[in-house]
DRENDO-105340 format. One record per atom (N, C-alpha, C): atom name; x, y, z. Coordinates in steps of 0.001 Angstrom, whole numbers, plus 500000, padded with zeros to 6 digits. Layout:
DRENDO-105340
atom atom:CA X:X Y:Y Z:Z
...
***
This chain:
DRENDO-105340
atom atom:N X:679543 Y:328155 Z:147149
atom atom:CA X:679746 Y:327195 Z:148347
atom atom:C X:680856 Y:326042 Z:147479
atom atom:N X:681734 Y:325485 Z:147791
atom atom:CA X:681712 Y:324075 Z:147593
atom atom:C X:681068 Y:323085 Z:148092
atom atom:N X:680427 Y:322346 Z:147024
atom atom:CA X:679954 Y:321179 Z:147503
atom atom:C X:680475 Y:319751 Z:148241
atom atom:N X:680604 Y:319021 Z:149401
atom atom:CA X:681364 Y:318136 Z:150239
atom atom:C X:680562 Y:316979 Z:150000
atom atom:N X:680943 Y:315927 Z:149371
atom atom:CA X:680458 Y:314870 Z:149645
atom atom:C X:679710 Y:313926 Z:150684
atom atom:N X:679052 Y:313594 Z:150623
atom atom:CA X:678451 Y:313018 Z:151762
atom atom:C X:679359 Y:311907 Z:152713
atom atom:N X:679994 Y:310946 Z:152027
atom atom:CA X:681107 Y:310024 Z:152392
atom atom:C X:682061 Y:311314 Z:152727
atom atom:N X:682567 Y:311976 Z:152463
atom atom:CA X:683743 Y:312724 Z:153560
atom atom:C X:682783 Y:313522 Z:154731
atom atom:N X:681853 Y:314318 Z:154516
atom atom:CA X:680926 Y:314899 Z:155793
atom atom:C X:681003 Y:313647 Z:156822
atom atom:N X:680275 Y:312407 Z:156719
atom atom:CA X:680527 Y:311180 Z:157475
atom atom:C X:681839 Y:310787 Z:157996
atom atom:N X:683088 Y:310712 Z:157321
atom atom:CA X:684459 Y:310314 Z:157439
atom atom:C X:684664 Y:311315 Z:158481
atom atom:N X:684936 Y:312383 Z:158135
atom atom:CA X:685127 Y:313549 Z:159073
atom atom:C X:684586 Y:313132 Z:160468
atom atom:N X:683268 Y:313329 Z:160079
atom atom:CA X:682267 Y:313539 Z:161268
atom atom:C X:682371 Y:312088 Z:162808
atom atom:N X:683008 Y:310816 Z:161971
atom atom:CA X:683598 Y:309899 Z:162888
atom atom:C X:684661 Y:309947 Z:163471
atom atom:N X:685422 Y:310976 Z:162812
atom atom:CA X:686984 Y:310895 Z:163031
atom atom:C X:686960 Y:311770 Z:164098
atom atom:N X:686005 Y:313224 Z:163921
atom atom:CA X:685623 Y:314123 Z:164895
atom atom:C X:685336 Y:313721 Z:166610
atom atom:N X:684294 Y:312410 Z:165920
atom atom:CA X:684037 Y:311979 Z:167384
atom atom:C X:684589 Y:310894 Z:168127
atom atom:N X:685656 Y:310034 Z:167249
atom atom:CA X:686850 Y:309560 Z:167693
atom atom:C X:687729 Y:310477 Z:168479
atom atom:N X:687754 Y:311566 Z:168351
atom atom:CA X:689048 Y:312398 Z:168543
atom atom:C X:688303 Y:313350 Z:169901
atom atom:N X:686980 Y:313526 Z:169999
atom atom:CA X:686537 Y:313883 Z:170638
atom atom:C X:686168 Y:313099 Z:171997
atom atom:N X:686109 Y:311842 Z:171763
atom atom:CA X:686183 Y:310741 Z:173050
atom atom:C X:687170 Y:310498 Z:173948
atom atom:N X:688154 Y:310186 Z:173139
atom atom:CA X:689544 Y:310132 Z:173286
atom atom:C X:690250 Y:311230 Z:174250
atom atom:N X:690192 Y:312550 Z:173514
atom atom:CA X:690046 Y:313397 Z:174888
atom atom:C X:689383 Y:313482 Z:175783
atom atom:N X:688231 Y:313293 Z:175976
atom atom:CA X:687612 Y:312984 Z:177375
atom atom:C X:688251 Y:311808 Z:178085
atom atom:N X:688692 Y:310623 Z:177451
atom atom:CA X:689402 Y:309512 Z:178274
atom atom:C X:690805 Y:309957 Z:178383
atom atom:N X:691547 Y:310976 Z:177926
atom atom:CA X:692679 Y:311094 Z:178036
atom atom:C X:692882 Y:311466 Z:179422
atom atom:N X:691703 Y:311275 Z:180148
atom atom:CA X:691755 Y:312585 Z:181407
atom atom:C X:691920 Y:311561 Z:182376
atom atom:N X:691399 Y:310113 Z:182445
atom atom:CA X:691424 Y:309355 Z:183203
atom atom:C X:692764 Y:308641 Z:183313
atom atom:N X:693453 Y:307770 Z:184181
atom atom:CA X:694569 Y:307298 Z:184220
atom atom:C X:694133 Y:306049 Z:183915
atom atom:N X:694842 Y:305474 Z:182636
atom atom:CA X:694622 Y:303980 Z:182322
atom atom:C X:695748 Y:303802 Z:180983
atom atom:N X:695616 Y:302316 Z:180526
atom atom:CA X:696769 Y:302428 Z:179666
atom atom:C X:695922 Y:302798 Z:178316
atom atom:N X:697297 Y:303528 Z:177568
atom atom:CA X:696992 Y:304143 Z:176336
atom atom:C X:696038 Y:303219 Z:175163
atom atom:N X:696804 Y:302032 Z:174926
atom atom:CA X:695604 Y:301076 Z:174755
atom atom:C X:694430 Y:301135 Z:174718
atom atom:N X:694038 Y:300968 Z:175888
atom atom:CA X:692711 Y:301004 Z:176335
atom atom:C X:691672 Y:302091 Z:176080
atom atom:N X:692180 Y:303095 Z:176356
atom atom:CA X:692272 Y:304343 Z:176194
atom atom:C X:691371 Y:304480 Z:174369
atom atom:N X:692634 Y:303719 Z:173307
atom atom:CA X:692319 Y:304137 Z:172099
atom atom:C X:691323 Y:302938 Z:171790
atom atom:N X:691032 Y:301894 Z:172458
atom atom:CA X:689828 Y:300756 Z:172197
atom atom:C X:688619 Y:301364 Z:172824
atom atom:N X:688043 Y:301940 Z:173564
atom atom:CA X:687023 Y:302708 Z:174507
atom atom:C X:686719 Y:303465 Z:173606
atom atom:N X:688020 Y:304456 Z:173249
atom atom:CA X:687518 Y:305717 Z:172534
atom atom:C X:687024 Y:304846 Z:171127
atom atom:N X:687634 Y:303827 Z:170525
atom atom:CA X:686947 Y:303703 Z:168861
atom atom:C X:685500 Y:302830 Z:169516
atom atom:N X:684923 Y:302014 Z:170661
atom atom:CA X:683845 Y:301620 Z:170605
atom atom:C X:682672 Y:302735 Z:171226
atom atom:N X:683375 Y:303340 Z:171812
atom atom:CA X:682370 Y:304934 Z:172298
atom atom:C X:682044 Y:305553 Z:171112
atom atom:N X:682807 Y:305808 Z:170431
atom atom:CA X:682748 Y:306810 Z:168944
atom atom:C X:681857 Y:306446 Z:168091
atom atom:N X:682010 Y:304686 Z:167697
atom atom:CA X:681121 Y:304141 Z:166767
atom atom:C X:679696 Y:303831 Z:166886
atom atom:N X:679770 Y:303948 Z:168687
atom atom:CA X:678183 Y:303870 Z:169018
atom atom:C X:677455 Y:305392 Z:169341
atom atom:N X:678277 Y:306131 Z:169384
atom atom:CA X:677802 Y:307464 Z:169584
atom atom:C X:677416 Y:307761 Z:167747
atom atom:N X:678076 Y:307694 Z:166862
atom atom:CA X:678488 Y:307844 Z:165390
atom atom:C X:676747 Y:307693 Z:164599
atom atom:N X:676294 Y:306086 Z:165820
atom atom:CA X:675202 Y:305185 Z:164875
atom atom:C X:673936 Y:306459 Z:165017
atom atom:N X:673855 Y:306831 Z:166156
atom atom:CA X:673175 Y:307841 Z:166647
atom atom:C X:672987 Y:309228 Z:166039
atom atom:N X:674369 Y:309590 Z:166132
atom atom:CA X:674394 Y:311621 Z:165928
atom atom:C X:674508 Y:311659 Z:164644
atom atom:N X:675441 Y:310555 Z:164090
atom atom:CA X:675303 Y:310885 Z:162081
atom atom:C X:674894 Y:309883 Z:161416
atom atom:N X:673330 Y:309652 Z:162281
atom atom:CA X:672328 Y:308607 Z:160831
atom atom:C X:671888 Y:309922 Z:159849
atom atom:N X:672255 Y:310762 Z:159467
atom atom:CA X:671864 Y:311620 Z:158543
atom atom:C X:672681 Y:311919 Z:157559
atom atom:N X:673960 Y:311882 Z:158213
atom atom:CA X:675168 Y:311720 Z:156923
atom atom:C X:675017 Y:310556 Z:156711
atom atom:N X:675020 Y:309234 Z:157044
atom atom:CA X:674972 Y:307907 Z:156999
atom atom:C X:673753 Y:308019 Z:156142
atom atom:N X:673041 Y:307952 Z:156137
atom atom:CA X:672271 Y:307864 Z:155224
atom atom:C X:672235 Y:308327 Z:153895
atom atom:N X:672797 Y:309813 Z:154034
atom atom:CA X:673185 Y:310269 Z:152700
atom atom:C X:674354 Y:309942 Z:151773
atom atom:N X:675413 Y:309532 Z:152333
atom atom:CA X:675992 Y:308680 Z:152094
atom atom:C X:675631 Y:307382 Z:151570
atom atom:N X:674626 Y:306659 Z:151749
atom atom:CA X:673898 Y:305641 Z:151390
atom atom:C X:673434 Y:305714 Z:150356
atom atom:N X:672209 Y:306774 Z:150249
atom atom:CA X:671948 Y:307044 Z:148938
atom atom:C X:672831 Y:307177 Z:147864
atom atom:N X:673935 Y:308362 Z:148090
atom atom:CA X:674886 Y:308731 Z:147353
atom atom:C X:675204 Y:307640 Z:146524
atom atom:N X:676041 Y:306391 Z:147188
atom atom:CA X:676618 Y:305212 Z:146969
atom atom:C X:675657 Y:304653 Z:145973
atom atom:N X:674639 Y:304247 Z:146604
atom atom:CA X:673679 Y:303542 Z:145733
atom atom:C X:673099 Y:304213 Z:144258
atom atom:N X:673437 Y:305383 Z:144480
atom atom:CA X:672934 Y:306242 Z:143137
atom atom:C X:673904 Y:306046 Z:142184
atom atom:N X:675116 Y:306100 Z:142764
atom atom:CA X:676319 Y:305667 Z:141968
atom atom:C X:676875 Y:304641 Z:141504
atom atom:N X:676269 Y:303578 Z:142086
atom atom:CA X:676472 Y:301783 Z:141859
atom atom:C X:675265 Y:301543 Z:140676
atom atom:N X:674104 Y:302824 Z:140711
atom atom:CA X:672830 Y:302216 Z:139577
atom atom:C X:673882 Y:302873 Z:138603
atom atom:N X:674066 Y:304010 Z:138626
atom atom:CA X:674552 Y:304752 Z:137408
atom atom:C X:675704 Y:303918 Z:136707
atom atom:N X:676671 Y:302919 Z:137306
atom atom:CA X:677409 Y:302220 Z:137094
atom atom:C X:676968 Y:301033 Z:136111
atom atom:N X:675873 Y:300200 Z:137054
atom atom:CA X:675219 Y:299207 Z:136395
atom atom:C X:674565 Y:299565 Z:134965
atom atom:N X:673876 Y:300595 Z:135221
atom atom:CA X:673414 Y:301231 Z:134070
atom atom:C X:674180 Y:300880 Z:132829
atom atom:N X:675403 Y:302101 Z:133182
atom atom:CA X:676512 Y:302249 Z:131829
atom atom:C X:676717 Y:300979 Z:131501
atom atom:N X:677328 Y:299860 Z:132213
atom atom:CA X:677930 Y:298742 Z:132468
atom atom:C X:676711 Y:297834 Z:131304
atom atom:N X:675644 Y:297868 Z:131701
atom atom:CA X:674850 Y:297432 Z:130427
atom atom:C X:674651 Y:297815 Z:129438
atom atom:N X:674583 Y:299137 Z:129049
atom atom:CA X:674671 Y:299781 Z:128067
atom atom:C X:675873 Y:299568 Z:127103
atom atom:N X:677236 Y:299272 Z:127634
atom atom:CA X:678364 Y:299309 Z:127103
atom atom:C X:678460 Y:297644 Z:126341
atom atom:N X:677733 Y:296754 Z:127584
atom atom:CA X:677547 Y:295443 Z:126782
atom atom:C X:676641 Y:295251 Z:125684
atom atom:N X:675763 Y:295779 Z:126038
atom atom:CA X:674733 Y:296139 Z:124788
atom atom:C X:675406 Y:296782 Z:123551
atom atom:N X:675732 Y:297824 Z:123599
atom atom:CA X:676598 Y:298138 Z:122231
atom atom:C X:677723 Y:297218 Z:121562
atom atom:N X:678300 Y:296460 Z:122602
atom atom:CA X:679572 Y:295796 Z:122066
atom atom:C X:678708 Y:294414 Z:121424
atom atom:N X:677321 Y:294007 Z:121780
atom atom:CA X:677021 Y:293078 Z:121260
atom atom:C X:676531 Y:293362 Z:120339
atom atom:N X:676070 Y:294635 Z:119452
atom atom:CA X:675467 Y:295112 Z:118651
atom atom:C X:673830 Y:295377 Z:118744
atom atom:N X:673367 Y:294713 Z:119928
atom atom:CA X:672055 Y:295005 Z:120131
atom atom:C X:671153 Y:296123 Z:120196
atom atom:N X:672047 Y:297328 Z:120615
atom atom:CA X:671200 Y:298021 Z:120684
atom atom:C X:671384 Y:299513 Z:119744
atom atom:N X:670341 Y:300306 Z:119340
atom atom:CA X:669951 Y:300720 Z:118318
atom atom:C X:670600 Y:302059 Z:118479
atom atom:N X:671345 Y:303023 Z:118078
atom atom:CA X:672002 Y:303944 Z:118381
atom atom:C X:671148 Y:305590 Z:118713
atom atom:N X:671379 Y:306201 Z:120012
atom atom:CA X:670229 Y:307356 Z:120035
atom atom:C X:670318 Y:308436 Z:118977
atom atom:N X:669296 Y:309335 Z:119173
atom atom:CA X:669624 Y:310518 Z:118465
atom atom:C X:670703 Y:311351 Z:118173
atom atom:N X:671423 Y:311425 Z:119363
atom atom:CA X:672530 Y:312159 Z:119538
atom atom:C X:673738 Y:311065 Z:118933
atom atom:N X:673644 Y:310080 Z:119182
atom atom:CA X:674449 Y:309196 Z:118789
atom atom:C X:674931 Y:309489 Z:117171
atom atom:N X:673415 Y:309381 Z:116689
atom atom:CA X:673631 Y:309228 Z:115394
atom atom:C X:674093 Y:310712 Z:114750
atom atom:N X:673748 Y:311926 Z:115296
atom atom:CA X:674366 Y:313149 Z:114852
atom atom:C X:676161 Y:313149 Z:115230
atom atom:N X:676731 Y:312297 Z:116000
atom atom:CA X:677916 Y:312163 Z:116487
atom atom:C X:678601 Y:311570 Z:114863
atom atom:N X:677810 Y:310367 Z:114332
atom atom:CA X:678508 Y:310339 Z:113159
atom atom:C X:678687 Y:310379 Z:111948
***
């Protein structure tokens, strides 16, 4: 089975909520621009409650990626400065 990232799930959930709310508002006789604006506002409010799990999962995924980038950046800076000692795996490659 394909593993879908939390960001994709959350984004598709937000789009789905927007479309669902817009479909409900489409039955009401009002300006199209007003329908779009109301659908945007209502879907944002609904997603705050309904998509909390996916939003938290996405935040954890993004924090992990940021931490990996920060660690790699520090490692590269240290290597460029000549401060680090090669690890066992790096010694075997040389």
